[in-house]
N, C-alpha and C positions, 0 to 999 in steps of 0.2 A: 030694328037694327039688323043689318045683313050679317051672315056668318063671315068669319075671317077667311081669307084666301087659303086654299089648301095646296101644299107642295109635297110631291113625292119624288124621291130619287132612287134610281136603280143603276147598278154598275155591272158590266161584264168585263172580260179580259181586254176588250178592245174599245169599249165605249162607256160614256156617262150619259144617262138620260134623266132629265128632270121634267116633270109635268107639274104645271101650276095653273090653277083657275084664278083669273084676275077679274075682279068685279067692275069691269069697264067694257064698252063696246070694242069689237075687234079692230075698227079703224084707229082707235087710240093706241092700241098695242102696236099695230103696224107702224104708226108714225114714230113711236118710241124706238122701234127697231131699224127704221130706214131713213131717218133724218138726222142731220148733225145735231140739232137742238135736242131731239129726243134721246139720242145715243149718249150725249155728254151729260144728261141729267142722271143717268144711272150706271154707265159703264165707261169709265175713263174721263179724262178732262176734256178731250176733244177728239175729232176724227176728221180726216180728209177723205175725199172720194165721193162719188155720187150714188153709191149703192146699186149700181147696175152691173150685170155679169161682165166679167173681164176687167173691171175697175180695180186698180190697186188702191189700197187704203193705208193710211198710217194712223194707228191708234195711239194717242198720247195719254200716258198714265202718270203724268207729272213727275215727281221725284223718282219714280220707278222706271222711267224711260219710255221709249216708243216701241211699238211692235207693228210690223207690216202685216197686212192681210190682203186677200184677193177674193172678191165676190165671185162665186162660182154658180149660183143659181138664184133666180128670183121669179116667183109666180105672184103676180100682183095681189096684195091683200091676204096671201096665204103662206108663202114660203120665202125665206131669205137664208142663204148659206154663204159662208166664207171659209177659206183655208188660212191657217196661221201656224206659226211655230209655238211650241209650248214653253212656258217658263222663261226665266231670266237667262240671257245669253251668257255663256262662259267664254272667257277670252281664249282664243286659239281654237275653239271648237267650230267645225263646219256644220252649217244647217242647210241641208239639201231640200229641194222642193218636195221630193218624194217622202220626206219625213214629217210633213205637215199633217195636222189633224184638220178635220172638217167640222165646223159648228153649223148645225142646221136648225133653224127656228120654224116651226109649223104652227099655224093658228087655225082654230075652228071655233065657231060660235057654239056656246052651250047655255043652258038655262042660267041666268044670272050674270053672264059675262062672256069671257073668252078663255078657251083652253089653249095654253101655250105649251108646246113640247119642244124642249131644247135637247138636241143630241149632239155630243161631240164624239166623233169616231176617228179611228185610225191610230190609236195608241200603240198597236203592234208594229207600226212603222217607225216609231220613235226609238232611237238607239237605247239599248239596255242600260247604258250608263246613266241615263236621266229619265227613263220611262217611269219607274216607280214613284220618284218624287214629283214628276210632272202630273202623273195620274192623281196622286194624293192632293197636290195643290189645287188642281182644277176641280176635283170633286167637291172640296170645301168651297172653292172659289165660286163655282156656279151657284151653289146654294146661297151664298152671300150676295152675289151680284143680282140674282133673280129676286131675292128679297128686296134689294134696292129698287129694282124695276117695279115691283108691286107697290112699294112705298111711294114712288114717284107717281104712278098712275092712279092709285086709289086715294092717296093723301096729299099729293103735291109736294112731297118731301124730296128734295134733290139729295144726291149722295154727298158726303163730305168731300171737301177738296183734297186732292192728293199732292198739292204743291207744298 
């Protein structure tokens, strides 16, 4: 029996970093991060866009609404990154492009599987009025979402529906 996947999280004033070793080959993790079918198995109900730099995406979170994203980096089989706004939108609040955070996923092969490093940075650009709650929500959120990614890849368990 193989050991359970190991997840470690660290936070700074500006970033959340989560490292998780997933007991599957790197190409399987890459597929989960860069395809509509893979993405919807662990993060959101659906996503539009082709995961190429410059592509706008719409992430569908069911009853929680949709969030736009923009793919900003892709190194085939190794790195995918997108920008997005944090947290639920507040009526009347303006969300400027320069207030987006960047989520960067980096993959590398390790003994027994794949090391995934997810880093969301740019929290210091988020207005103070929502920075603390967004940072707290995303810190716990990434631990939960990446646990769902591991469950999908290692056990074939899809995330529960958000509808």
